[in-house]
MIVEXVEX-845733 format. One record per residue (C-alpha): residue number from 1; x negated, y, z negated. Coordinates in steps of 0.2 Angstrom, whole numbers, plus 5000, padded with zeros to 4 digits. Layout:
<nodes>
+-----+------+------+------+
! seq !    x !    y !    z !
+-----+------+------+------+
! NUM !    X !    Y !    Z !
...
+-----+------+------+------+
</nodes>
This chain:
<nodes>
+-----+------+------+------+
! seq !    x !    y !    z !
+-----+------+------+------+
!   1 ! 4719 ! 5462 ! 4625 !
!   2 ! 4735 ! 5466 ! 4626 !
!   3 ! 4746 ! 5452 ! 4617 !
!   4 ! 4765 ! 5455 ! 4617 !
!   5 ! 4775 ! 5470 ! 4620 !
!   6 ! 4776 ! 5484 ! 4627 !
!   7 ! 4778 ! 5504 ! 4623 !
!   8 ! 4797 ! 5503 ! 4632 !
!   9 ! 4801 ! 5485 ! 4622 !
!  10 ! 4794 ! 5492 ! 4604 !
!  11 ! 4805 ! 5506 ! 4605 !
!  12 ! 4817 ! 5506 ! 4589 !
!  13 ! 4834 ! 5510 ! 4588 !
!  14 ! 4830 ! 5529 ! 4587 !
!  15 ! 4818 ! 5527 ! 4602 !
!  16 ! 4831 ! 5519 ! 4611 !
!  17 ! 4844 ! 5534 ! 4606 !
!  18 ! 4833 ! 5548 ! 4612 !
!  19 ! 4827 ! 5539 ! 4626 !
!  20 ! 4845 ! 5545 ! 4632 !
!  21 ! 4840 ! 5562 ! 4631 !
!  22 ! 4831 ! 5565 ! 4646 !
!  23 ! 4841 ! 5550 ! 4658 !
!  24 ! 4852 ! 5559 ! 4671 !
!  25 ! 4840 ! 5575 ! 4668 !
!  26 ! 4838 ! 5583 ! 4686 !
!  27 ! 4855 ! 5577 ! 4691 !
!  28 ! 4863 ! 5595 ! 4685 !
!  29 ! 4872 ! 5605 ! 4699 !
!  30 ! 4856 ! 5616 ! 4699 !
!  31 ! 4866 ! 5631 ! 4701 !
!  32 ! 4861 ! 5649 ! 4691 !
!  33 ! 4875 ! 5659 ! 4683 !
!  34 ! 4888 ! 5667 ! 4697 !
!  35 ! 4896 ! 5678 ! 4684 !
!  36 ! 4891 ! 5689 ! 4671 !
!  37 ! 4887 ! 5682 ! 4656 !
!  38 ! 4900 ! 5684 ! 4641 !
!  39 ! 4895 ! 5694 ! 4626 !
!  40 ! 4892 ! 5681 ! 4610 !
!  41 ! 4894 ! 5687 ! 4593 !
!  42 ! 4881 ! 5677 ! 4584 !
!  43 ! 4893 ! 5680 ! 4568 !
!  44 ! 4907 ! 5670 ! 4576 !
!  45 ! 4896 ! 5654 ! 4580 !
!  46 ! 4896 ! 5638 ! 4569 !
!  47 ! 4879 ! 5634 ! 4566 !
!  48 ! 4882 ! 5622 ! 4550 !
!  49 ! 4871 ! 5618 ! 4538 !
!  50 ! 4856 ! 5623 ! 4551 !
!  51 ! 4846 ! 5639 ! 4549 !
!  52 ! 4847 ! 5654 ! 4563 !
!  53 ! 4831 ! 5662 ! 4562 !
!  54 ! 4815 ! 5661 ! 4571 !
!  55 ! 4800 ! 5658 ! 4561 !
!  56 ! 4781 ! 5663 ! 4561 !
!  57 ! 4772 ! 5646 ! 4560 !
!  58 ! 4756 ! 5653 ! 4554 !
!  59 ! 4741 ! 5639 ! 4553 !
!  60 ! 4740 ! 5622 ! 4547 !
!  61 ! 4744 ! 5619 ! 4529 !
!  62 ! 4734 ! 5603 ! 4528 !
!  63 ! 4721 ! 5591 ! 4537 !
!  64 ! 4734 ! 5580 ! 4544 !
!  65 ! 4745 ! 5593 ! 4553 !
!  66 ! 4727 ! 5600 ! 4559 !
!  67 ! 4722 ! 5586 ! 4568 !
!  68 ! 4740 ! 5582 ! 4575 !
!  69 ! 4738 ! 5602 ! 4584 !
!  70 ! 4721 ! 5595 ! 4590 !
!  71 ! 4728 ! 5580 ! 4597 !
!  72 ! 4743 ! 5588 ! 4605 !
!  73 ! 4730 ! 5601 ! 4613 !
!  74 ! 4722 ! 5584 ! 4620 !
!  75 ! 4736 ! 5579 ! 4629 !
!  76 ! 4738 ! 5595 ! 4639 !
!  77 ! 4724 ! 5588 ! 4650 !
!  78 ! 4727 ! 5570 ! 4648 !
!  79 ! 4734 ! 5565 ! 4666 !
!  80 ! 4750 ! 5554 ! 4668 !
!  81 ! 4749 ! 5536 ! 4674 !
!  82 ! 4757 ! 5541 ! 4690 !
!  83 ! 4742 ! 5552 ! 4693 !
!  84 ! 4732 ! 5536 ! 4694 !
!  85 ! 4744 ! 5525 ! 4703 !
!  86 ! 4760 ! 5532 ! 4710 !
!  87 ! 4768 ! 5516 ! 4708 !
!  88 ! 4768 ! 5520 ! 4688 !
!  89 ! 4782 ! 5531 ! 4690 !
!  90 ! 4792 ! 5526 ! 4675 !
!  91 ! 4787 ! 5533 ! 4657 !
!  92 ! 4788 ! 5528 ! 4641 !
!  93 ! 4802 ! 5537 ! 4633 !
!  94 ! 4800 ! 5542 ! 4616 !
!  95 ! 4788 ! 5531 ! 4608 !
!  96 ! 4773 ! 5540 ! 4595 !
!  97 ! 4763 ! 5547 ! 4608 !
!  98 ! 4751 ! 5557 ! 4596 !
!  99 ! 4743 ! 5551 ! 4583 !
! 100 ! 4733 ! 5553 ! 4569 !
! 101 ! 4732 ! 5535 ! 4564 !
! 102 ! 4733 ! 5524 ! 4581 !
! 103 ! 4743 ! 5509 ! 4569 !
! 104 ! 4758 ! 5519 ! 4568 !
! 105 ! 4760 ! 5520 ! 4588 !
! 106 ! 4763 ! 5505 ! 4598 !
! 107 ! 4746 ! 5502 ! 4602 !
! 108 ! 4744 ! 5486 ! 4594 !
! 109 ! 4751 ! 5479 ! 4607 !
! 110 ! 4737 ! 5482 ! 4619 !
! 111 ! 4722 ! 5482 ! 4610 !
! 112 ! 4717 ! 5477 ! 4591 !
! 113 ! 4716 ! 5493 ! 4579 !
! 114 ! 4717 ! 5483 ! 4564 !
! 115 ! 4700 ! 5489 ! 4559 !
! 116 ! 4701 ! 5506 ! 4566 !
! 117 ! 4696 ! 5513 ! 4550 !
! 118 ! 4681 ! 5503 ! 4551 !
! 119 ! 4677 ! 5504 ! 4568 !
! 120 ! 4681 ! 5523 ! 4570 !
! 121 ! 4681 ! 5530 ! 4553 !
! 122 ! 4681 ! 5549 ! 4560 !
! 123 ! 4694 ! 5547 ! 4571 !
! 124 ! 4702 ! 5567 ! 4574 !
! 125 ! 4719 ! 5561 ! 4583 !
! 126 ! 4724 ! 5554 ! 4600 !
! 127 ! 4737 ! 5555 ! 4613 !
! 128 ! 4743 ! 5541 ! 4623 !
! 129 ! 4749 ! 5542 ! 4643 !
! 130 ! 4759 ! 5526 ! 4646 !
! 131 ! 4767 ! 5522 ! 4663 !
! 132 ! 4773 ! 5506 ! 4670 !
! 133 ! 4780 ! 5501 ! 4690 !
! 134 ! 4796 ! 5495 ! 4684 !
! 135 ! 4812 ! 5498 ! 4672 !
! 136 ! 4813 ! 5479 ! 4669 !
! 137 ! 4797 ! 5469 ! 4663 !
! 138 ! 4791 ! 5463 ! 4677 !
! 139 ! 4778 ! 5475 ! 4686 !
! 140 ! 4764 ! 5485 ! 4682 !
! 141 ! 4759 ! 5495 ! 4664 !
! 142 ! 4745 ! 5504 ! 4662 !
! 143 ! 4741 ! 5515 ! 4646 !
! 144 ! 4725 ! 5527 ! 4642 !
! 145 ! 4724 ! 5532 ! 4624 !
! 146 ! 4712 ! 5545 ! 4623 !
! 147 ! 4704 ! 5549 ! 4605 !
! 148 ! 4695 ! 5563 ! 4598 !
! 149 ! 4679 ! 5561 ! 4587 !
! 150 ! 4670 ! 5575 ! 4580 !
! 151 ! 4654 ! 5572 ! 4590 !
! 152 ! 4647 ! 5563 ! 4605 !
! 153 ! 4636 ! 5549 ! 4597 !
! 154 ! 4652 ! 5545 ! 4584 !
! 155 ! 4663 ! 5544 ! 4600 !
! 156 ! 4648 ! 5532 ! 4609 !
! 157 ! 4648 ! 5521 ! 4593 !
! 158 ! 4666 ! 5523 ! 4591 !
! 159 ! 4669 ! 5514 ! 4609 !
! 160 ! 4656 ! 5499 ! 4606 !
! 161 ! 4664 ! 5494 ! 4588 !
! 162 ! 4682 ! 5496 ! 4594 !
! 163 ! 4677 ! 5484 ! 4610 !
! 164 ! 4668 ! 5473 ! 4599 !
! 165 ! 4683 ! 5468 ! 4587 !
! 166 ! 4698 ! 5470 ! 4604 !
! 167 ! 4685 ! 5456 ! 4612 !
! 168 ! 4685 ! 5445 ! 4595 !
! 169 ! 4704 ! 5445 ! 4594 !
! 170 ! 4706 ! 5432 ! 4605 !
! 171 ! 4695 ! 5418 ! 4608 !
! 172 ! 4691 ! 5415 ! 4626 !
! 173 ! 4689 ! 5432 ! 4630 !
! 174 ! 4675 ! 5438 ! 4643 !
! 175 ! 4666 ! 5454 ! 4646 !
! 176 ! 4670 ! 5463 ! 4662 !
! 177 ! 4657 ! 5474 ! 4671 !
! 178 ! 4663 ! 5491 ! 4679 !
! 179 ! 4648 ! 5495 ! 4690 !
! 180 ! 4653 ! 5515 ! 4694 !
! 181 ! 4656 ! 5516 ! 4675 !
! 182 ! 4641 ! 5506 ! 4668 !
! 183 ! 4644 ! 5513 ! 4650 !
! 184 ! 4662 ! 5507 ! 4649 !
! 185 ! 4665 ! 5492 ! 4637 !
! 186 ! 4678 ! 5480 ! 4645 !
! 187 ! 4683 ! 5463 ! 4645 !
! 188 ! 4697 ! 5450 ! 4651 !
! 189 ! 4703 ! 5433 ! 4647 !
! 190 ! 4701 ! 5422 ! 4662 !
! 191 ! 4719 ! 5418 ! 4669 !
! 192 ! 4727 ! 5433 ! 4661 !
! 193 ! 4730 ! 5448 ! 4673 !
! 194 ! 4724 ! 5461 ! 4661 !
! 195 ! 4709 ! 5470 ! 4654 !
! 196 ! 4705 ! 5483 ! 4641 !
! 197 ! 4692 ! 5494 ! 4642 !
! 198 ! 4682 ! 5507 ! 4632 !
! 199 ! 4673 ! 5523 ! 4638 !
! 200 ! 4666 ! 5537 ! 4630 !
! 201 ! 4664 ! 5552 ! 4639 !
! 202 ! 4657 ! 5569 ! 4628 !
! 203 ! 4666 ! 5568 ! 4612 !
! 204 ! 4681 ! 5556 ! 4617 !
! 205 ! 4685 ! 5540 ! 4618 !
! 206 ! 4698 ! 5532 ! 4631 !
! 207 ! 4707 ! 5516 ! 4630 !
! 208 ! 4713 ! 5508 ! 4646 !
! 209 ! 4721 ! 5495 ! 4647 !
! 210 ! 4730 ! 5486 ! 4660 !
! 211 ! 4745 ! 5472 ! 4663 !
! 212 ! 4751 ! 5464 ! 4678 !
! 213 ! 4767 ! 5455 ! 4671 !
! 214 ! 4773 ! 5448 ! 4690 !
! 215 ! 4756 ! 5440 ! 4694 !
! 216 ! 4755 ! 5434 ! 4676 !
! 217 ! 4773 ! 5425 ! 4678 !
! 218 ! 4768 ! 5417 ! 4694 !
! 219 ! 4750 ! 5414 ! 4685 !
! 220 ! 4741 ! 5425 ! 4699 !
! 221 ! 4724 ! 5432 ! 4696 !
! 222 ! 4714 ! 5444 ! 4703 !
! 223 ! 4699 ! 5449 ! 4695 !
! 224 ! 4692 ! 5462 ! 4706 !
! 225 ! 4709 ! 5471 ! 4707 !
! 226 ! 4709 ! 5473 ! 4687 !
! 227 ! 4689 ! 5482 ! 4690 !
! 228 ! 4698 ! 5493 ! 4702 !
! 229 ! 4713 ! 5500 ! 4691 !
! 230 ! 4700 ! 5504 ! 4676 !
! 231 ! 4688 ! 5511 ! 4690 !
! 232 ! 4703 ! 5521 ! 4698 !
! 233 ! 4709 ! 5527 ! 4680 !
! 234 ! 4691 ! 5533 ! 4674 !
! 235 ! 4690 ! 5543 ! 4691 !
! 236 ! 4706 ! 5553 ! 4686 !
! 237 ! 4702 ! 5553 ! 4667 !
! 238 ! 4685 ! 5558 ! 4666 !
! 239 ! 4685 ! 5576 ! 4675 !
! 240 ! 4701 ! 5580 ! 4670 !
! 241 ! 4695 ! 5576 ! 4653 !
! 242 ! 4682 ! 5585 ! 4653 !
! 243 ! 4692 ! 5601 ! 4655 !
! 244 ! 4694 ! 5599 ! 4635 !
! 245 ! 4686 ! 5607 ! 4623 !
! 246 ! 4688 ! 5600 ! 4604 !
! 247 ! 4688 ! 5613 ! 4591 !
! 248 ! 4674 ! 5610 ! 4576 !
! 249 ! 4684 ! 5600 ! 4564 !
! 250 ! 4678 ! 5612 ! 4549 !
! 251 ! 4689 ! 5624 ! 4560 !
! 252 ! 4704 ! 5616 ! 4564 !
! 253 ! 4716 ! 5623 ! 4548 !
! 254 ! 4710 ! 5640 ! 4557 !
! 255 ! 4719 ! 5637 ! 4573 !
! 256 ! 4736 ! 5643 ! 4575 !
! 257 ! 4752 ! 5630 ! 4575 !
! 258 ! 4761 ! 5640 ! 4589 !
! 259 ! 4759 ! 5646 ! 4606 !
! 260 ! 4768 ! 5660 ! 4612 !
! 261 ! 4781 ! 5659 ! 4597 !
! 262 ! 4788 ! 5644 ! 4607 !
! 263 ! 4788 ! 5633 ! 4592 !
! 264 ! 4796 ! 5646 ! 4580 !
! 265 ! 4810 ! 5648 ! 4593 !
! 266 ! 4816 ! 5630 ! 4590 !
! 267 ! 4828 ! 5622 ! 4578 !
! 268 ! 4820 ! 5615 ! 4562 !
! 269 ! 4821 ! 5598 ! 4560 !
! 270 ! 4836 ! 5594 ! 4549 !
! 271 ! 4830 ! 5591 ! 4528 !
! 272 ! 4844 ! 5578 ! 4528 !
! 273 ! 4846 ! 5567 ! 4542 !
! 274 ! 4848 ! 5549 ! 4549 !
! 275 ! 4837 ! 5557 ! 4563 !
! 276 ! 4818 ! 5549 ! 4563 !
! 277 ! 4804 ! 5559 ! 4572 !
! 278 ! 4790 ! 5547 ! 4578 !
! 279 ! 4781 ! 5563 ! 4585 !
! 280 ! 4774 ! 5579 ! 4575 !
! 281 ! 4782 ! 5597 ! 4581 !
! 282 ! 4770 ! 5604 ! 4594 !
! 283 ! 4769 ! 5612 ! 4610 !
! 284 ! 4766 ! 5608 ! 4628 !
! 285 ! 4763 ! 5612 ! 4645 !
! 286 ! 4777 ! 5606 ! 4655 !
! 287 ! 4762 ! 5593 ! 4662 !
! 288 ! 4761 ! 5585 ! 4643 !
! 289 ! 4780 ! 5586 ! 4642 !
! 290 ! 4784 ! 5573 ! 4657 !
! 291 ! 4776 ! 5561 ! 4645 !
! 292 ! 4793 ! 5559 ! 4635 !
! 293 ! 4803 ! 5557 ! 4649 !
! 294 ! 4808 ! 5538 ! 4656 !
! 295 ! 4806 ! 5549 ! 4674 !
! 296 ! 4795 ! 5561 ! 4677 !
! 297 ! 4794 ! 5564 ! 4695 !
! 298 ! 4812 ! 5569 ! 4693 !
! 299 ! 4810 ! 5579 ! 4678 !
! 300 ! 4794 ! 5586 ! 4688 !
! 301 ! 4803 ! 5594 ! 4702 !
! 302 ! 4815 ! 5603 ! 4693 !
! 303 ! 4804 ! 5608 ! 4680 !
! 304 ! 4793 ! 5615 ! 4694 !
! 305 ! 4807 ! 5623 ! 4703 !
! 306 ! 4813 ! 5633 ! 4687 !
! 307 ! 4795 ! 5637 ! 4683 !
! 308 ! 4793 ! 5628 ! 4668 !
! 309 ! 4777 ! 5632 ! 4660 !
! 310 ! 4779 ! 5627 ! 4641 !
! 311 ! 4789 ! 5615 ! 4631 !
! 312 ! 4791 ! 5616 ! 4612 !
! 313 ! 4799 ! 5600 ! 4603 !
! 314 ! 4804 ! 5602 ! 4584 !
! 315 ! 4822 ! 5599 ! 4579 !
! 316 ! 4826 ! 5600 ! 4598 !
! 317 ! 4818 ! 5605 ! 4614 !
! 318 ! 4816 ! 5621 ! 4619 !
! 319 ! 4810 ! 5626 ! 4638 !
! 320 ! 4801 ! 5643 ! 4645 !
! 321 ! 4808 ! 5644 ! 4662 !
! 322 ! 4801 ! 5657 ! 4675 !
! 323 ! 4816 ! 5672 ! 4671 !
! 324 ! 4835 ! 5669 ! 4665 !
! 325 ! 4841 ! 5662 ! 4681 !
! 326 ! 4829 ! 5648 ! 4681 !
! 327 ! 4834 ! 5647 ! 4663 !
! 328 ! 4850 ! 5644 ! 4666 !
! 329 ! 4846 ! 5630 ! 4678 !
! 330 ! 4837 ! 5621 ! 4665 !
! 331 ! 4852 ! 5622 ! 4655 !
! 332 ! 4861 ! 5614 ! 4668 !
! 333 ! 4849 ! 5600 ! 4672 !
! 334 ! 4850 ! 5597 ! 4653 !
! 335 ! 4870 ! 5599 ! 4651 !
! 336 ! 4879 ! 5596 ! 4665 !
! 337 ! 4890 ! 5579 ! 4670 !
! 338 ! 4878 ! 5567 ! 4676 !
! 339 ! 4875 ! 5549 ! 4679 !
! 340 ! 4880 ! 5540 ! 4663 !
! 341 ! 4886 ! 5557 ! 4655 !
! 342 ! 4903 ! 5566 ! 4655 !
! 343 ! 4906 ! 5584 ! 4652 !
! 344 ! 4911 ! 5586 ! 4634 !
! 345 ! 4917 ! 5602 ! 4624 !
! 346 ! 4906 ! 5616 ! 4622 !
! 347 ! 4903 ! 5624 ! 4604 !
! 348 ! 4916 ! 5636 ! 4599 !
! 349 ! 4915 ! 5654 ! 4604 !
! 350 ! 4896 ! 5649 ! 4613 !
! 351 ! 4904 ! 5645 ! 4631 !
! 352 ! 4889 ! 5647 ! 4639 !
! 353 ! 4882 ! 5630 ! 4632 !
! 354 ! 4884 ! 5614 ! 4641 !
! 355 ! 4890 ! 5598 ! 4630 !
! 356 ! 4890 ! 5583 ! 4639 !
! 357 ! 4893 ! 5562 ! 4632 !
! 358 ! 4884 ! 5548 ! 4637 !
! 359 ! 4895 ! 5533 ! 4642 !
! 360 ! 4882 ! 5522 ! 4649 !
! 361 ! 4877 ! 5503 ! 4643 !
! 362 ! 4866 ! 5507 ! 4630 !
! 363 ! 4872 ! 5502 ! 4612 !
! 364 ! 4861 ! 5512 ! 4602 !
! 365 ! 4861 ! 5529 ! 4609 !
! 366 ! 4864 ! 5546 ! 4602 !
! 367 ! 4879 ! 5551 ! 4613 !
! 368 ! 4880 ! 5569 ! 4613 !
! 369 ! 4869 ! 5582 ! 4618 !
! 370 ! 4873 ! 5599 ! 4622 !
! 371 ! 4862 ! 5613 ! 4631 !
! 372 ! 4861 ! 5634 ! 4632 !
! 373 ! 4849 ! 5646 ! 4639 !
! 374 ! 4845 ! 5664 ! 4632 !
! 375 ! 4833 ! 5676 ! 4645 !
! 376 ! 4819 ! 5664 ! 4650 !
! 377 ! 4822 ! 5652 ! 4638 !
! 378 ! 4834 ! 5636 ! 4637 !
! 379 ! 4837 ! 5621 ! 4625 !
! 380 ! 4844 ! 5605 ! 4622 !
! 381 ! 4851 ! 5599 ! 4605 !
! 382 ! 4858 ! 5580 ! 4601 !
! 383 ! 4869 ! 5574 ! 4587 !
! 384 ! 4878 ! 5558 ! 4584 !
! 385 ! 4894 ! 5567 ! 4583 !
! 386 ! 4900 ! 5582 ! 4594 !
! 387 ! 4902 ! 5594 ! 4582 !
! 388 ! 4884 ! 5591 ! 4575 !
! 389 ! 4877 ! 5593 ! 4592 !
! 390 ! 4888 ! 5608 ! 4595 !
! 391 ! 4881 ! 5617 ! 4576 !
! 392 ! 4862 ! 5613 ! 4584 !
! 393 ! 4865 ! 5621 ! 4598 !
! 394 ! 4874 ! 5636 ! 4593 !
! 395 ! 4861 ! 5637 ! 4579 !
! 396 ! 4848 ! 5635 ! 4593 !
! 397 ! 4857 ! 5650 ! 4604 !
! 398 ! 4855 ! 5661 ! 4586 !
! 399 ! 4838 ! 5660 ! 4586 !
! 400 ! 4835 ! 5661 ! 4603 !
! 401 ! 4843 ! 5678 ! 4603 !
! 402 ! 4834 ! 5684 ! 4586 !
! 403 ! 4816 ! 5679 ! 4593 !
! 404 ! 4807 ! 5694 ! 4599 !
+-----+------+------+------+
</nodes>
């Protein structure tokens, strides 16, 4: 049962900062290049301390990395909260979404994972889908955390054990049957408009946790509505998750890290930096990428219009669009002035880049963002100082040019 806070409220300083990255995305001009692009001499770019060469990422170097890659694959099929309830149009920003250990995420705000090592000893990894109906803490919240296990029996056993601990975490919890899904293990606390459900489907376990803050505030309860939201959620989750084929655990390290060279086109994360990273590097479909934006509807609109199919996250974000004109529009969506942003100077000798500065009311925020495109690829980088953001996007441009 959800006990306190939510993914949004639990964002730390860096989470709040990078949340700004996608605020205003989609408010760009939407125009493509109208004149021939200038010739850029890579030797004249100021990339600062950042690497400027593309990479072959190869295969995982350890089991934890291999499990992360598997969890990222899972994320490409996990439905968004707004796919379940169209009211849930606000995302969770940059909180941990990919995990090997759920205790490293904000899931502890929704369910009791204190004994996960005992309850789910062979957990491979998981992916979190989160949505809410209001940017303030006064509406609906829905989280679906999907976890991968080596086989169906271990998944079924874990669902029972995880629910047993979660159920016992608060005296007075009561079991809740989900008639359409009789193998789901669910409970609520009478008087609290909240429900937790644990459901095993194949080698996966789905935690569905729902909370209605408005009804809580006014002390209103609707028990049938709780059963209904779990049912609707599983109606969407189950067929989508059936499309996921887990890789055997002993084969995970044999799988490539990259997809179509996307991750190799990104800028490496700085070795010495104040940046903190709550999700591992990865490549995602455009659908999965929407889990990182606080406004998935608007972001989905421009990504569809520009034919974005893959997004890589590492030291910055690289988008693959339909063609060069579409990539230029992605650049503009991410770099042009918009609400809470004003223009900033492009990097020296890279006039095709777009930079902007955040000037909203967030106290803790990264203030500078730069975007660029080359061919069918567009990228966005950020920094606490304009020069740093400029150097990062310059390095990123060089990587895009050099990549085959």
